[in-house]
PLY file of the C-alpha trace (Angstrom):
ply
format ascii 1.0
element vertex 127
property float x
property float y
property float z
element edge 126
property int vertex1
property int vertex2
end_header
0.00 0.00 0.00
2.87 2.34 -0.83
0.72 4.73 -2.85
-2.01 5.02 -0.23
-2.54 8.53 1.18
-1.06 8.77 4.67
-3.51 10.12 7.24
-2.13 11.52 10.49
-4.40 10.45 13.37
-4.53 11.81 16.93
-6.93 9.91 19.19
-6.13 9.19 22.83
-8.84 6.56 23.35
-6.98 3.35 22.45
-10.09 1.39 21.37
-11.29 4.18 19.10
-7.76 4.70 17.78
-7.63 1.04 16.74
-11.04 1.32 15.03
-9.91 4.44 13.17
-6.67 2.72 12.10
-8.54 -0.35 10.84
-11.21 1.71 9.05
-8.66 3.89 7.28
-6.54 0.91 6.26
-9.62 -0.96 5.00
-10.66 2.20 3.13
-7.38 2.37 1.22
-5.52 4.86 3.41
-2.39 4.44 5.51
-2.93 5.66 9.09
-0.02 7.18 11.02
-0.67 7.57 14.74
0.62 10.51 16.78
0.35 10.02 20.55
-0.29 13.72 21.23
-1.02 17.03 19.57
2.53 18.16 20.23
3.95 15.09 18.48
1.55 15.57 15.55
2.76 19.11 14.96
6.38 18.00 15.20
5.71 15.34 12.56
3.86 17.78 10.30
6.67 20.32 10.50
9.34 17.72 9.76
7.50 15.72 7.10
4.91 18.16 5.74
4.53 16.55 2.33
4.26 13.02 3.74
0.74 13.43 5.15
-2.43 13.88 3.13
-4.82 14.81 5.96
-5.25 15.14 9.72
-7.87 13.26 11.74
-7.92 14.60 15.29
-10.00 14.26 18.39
-10.87 17.67 19.84
-10.19 16.83 23.47
-6.67 15.46 23.77
-4.30 14.69 26.59
-1.42 17.16 26.78
-1.05 20.87 26.16
-2.70 21.07 22.75
-6.30 20.27 21.95
-7.50 19.33 18.47
-8.50 22.91 17.68
-4.93 24.12 18.27
-3.36 21.20 16.41
-5.52 21.92 13.36
-4.61 25.62 13.44
-0.94 24.63 13.67
-1.35 22.30 10.69
-2.94 25.12 8.71
-0.04 27.43 9.57
2.23 24.86 7.93
-0.11 24.32 4.96
-3.15 26.65 4.66
-5.15 24.07 2.68
-4.29 20.99 4.77
-7.40 18.75 5.08
-8.69 18.45 8.66
-11.29 16.07 10.08
-12.31 16.57 13.71
-13.76 13.61 15.60
-15.50 14.27 18.89
-18.00 13.04 21.42
-18.47 16.59 22.67
-17.42 20.04 21.60
-19.04 19.87 18.20
-21.10 22.95 19.01
-17.83 24.93 19.03
-16.84 23.79 15.53
-18.34 26.78 13.66
-16.27 29.22 15.72
-13.15 27.21 16.61
-12.73 24.83 13.68
-10.48 25.70 10.76
-12.25 26.67 7.50
-13.28 23.86 5.15
-12.84 21.22 7.83
-15.22 18.37 8.58
-16.63 17.33 11.96
-17.66 13.76 12.69
-19.58 13.18 15.92
-18.82 10.05 17.96
-20.03 7.41 17.71
-19.49 7.04 13.98
-19.16 4.03 11.76
-15.97 3.04 9.94
-17.75 3.76 6.65
-18.65 7.29 7.79
-15.02 7.94 8.70
-13.69 6.67 5.37
-16.31 8.67 3.45
-15.45 11.87 5.34
-11.71 11.47 4.70
-12.38 10.66 1.06
-14.47 13.82 0.63
-11.78 15.92 2.29
-9.11 14.61 -0.04
-11.27 15.24 -3.09
-11.82 18.84 -1.97
-15.56 18.36 -1.60
-17.60 20.71 0.53
-17.66 19.86 4.23
-20.37 17.46 5.34
0 1
1 2
2 3
3 4
4 5
5 6
6 7
7 8
8 9
9 10
10 11
11 12
12 13
13 14
14 15
15 16
16 17
17 18
18 19
19 20
20 21
21 22
22 23
23 24
24 25
25 26
26 27
27 28
28 29
29 30
30 31
31 32
32 33
33 34
34 35
35 36
36 37
37 38
38 39
39 40
40 41
41 42
42 43
43 44
44 45
45 46
46 47
47 48
48 49
49 50
50 51
51 52
52 53
53 54
54 55
55 56
56 57
57 58
58 59
59 60
60 61
61 62
62 63
63 64
64 65
65 66
66 67
67 68
68 69
69 70
70 71
71 72
72 73
73 74
74 75
75 76
76 77
77 78
78 79
79 80
80 81
81 82
82 83
83 84
84 85
85 86
86 87
87 88
88 89
89 90
90 91
91 92
92 93
93 94
94 95
95 96
96 97
97 98
98 99
99 100
100 101
101 102
102 103
103 104
104 105
105 106
106 107
107 108
108 109
109 110
110 111
111 112
112 113
113 114
114 115
115 116
116 117
117 118
118 119
119 120
120 121
121 122
122 123
123 124
124 125
125 126
């Protein structure tokens, strides 16, 4: 799967992280897991062209939440595709989310995740 788009994932719930990994892999993507928002930004700065999109939980362990990670990603690349996944905080998306991002409320199905990432990569309007 060398040509598969690499999706950077930040999710601190291990069970959900494994589901996201499996869903992305089954959907034709290559997931890359960052253990924290800080690590994700370090990876994006060092390997900017390696990643095709960011999938991030909003509430993360550590200093940076998903809102700040996405803003940092957009400072690196203003058009970088961002998908937020959350069980709460979705009501803040219109004011805190980066433009042209997508929000997926937990719980979501693997198919919903793959469809959302696919739309982001095709430049479709947010769902």
